[in-house]
N, C-alpha and C positions, 0 to 999 in steps of 0.2 A: 843786235847791238849797233847803235848809230855812231859813226866816227865823225870827228870834227873835220871839215874840209881843209885841205892843205892851203897854206897861204893866208888863212883868215885868223888873225890873232884873237886869243881869248880876252875878254874884258877883265881888267884888274879888279880884285875884290874891293868892295866899297867899305871903307873904314867908318864905323859908327863912332859915337862919342866914347872917349876913354872911360874905362871902369874906375870908379873912385878907389883909392887905396884902402886897405883893410881898416886902419884906425879911423879914417874919415867915415867909413860905413858904420863903425861902432858908435861914433859920435852922433851920426844922423839917427841911428836906431834909438839911442838914448833920448834924443830930443823929441822924436816922434812919440815916444812912450811917456814923455814928461817926467823923466827921472831928474833928480836933483843934479846940480852941476858937480857936487862932490862925488856922487855916484859915477857920473860920467868920467871924471878925472881918475877915479880909482880903477874903472874898467880899462881906460886907455893906458894907464900906467902899468 
């Protein structure tokens, strides 16, 4: 087991792009599948 040397700080985690909110994911999925806007509205509602 290797130990981190004392005095050397760990690098902070790199933050990637934020994950879209669930309803935005639903809208995007509907658009990719070419669903009608009414279907998208019903699914989001």
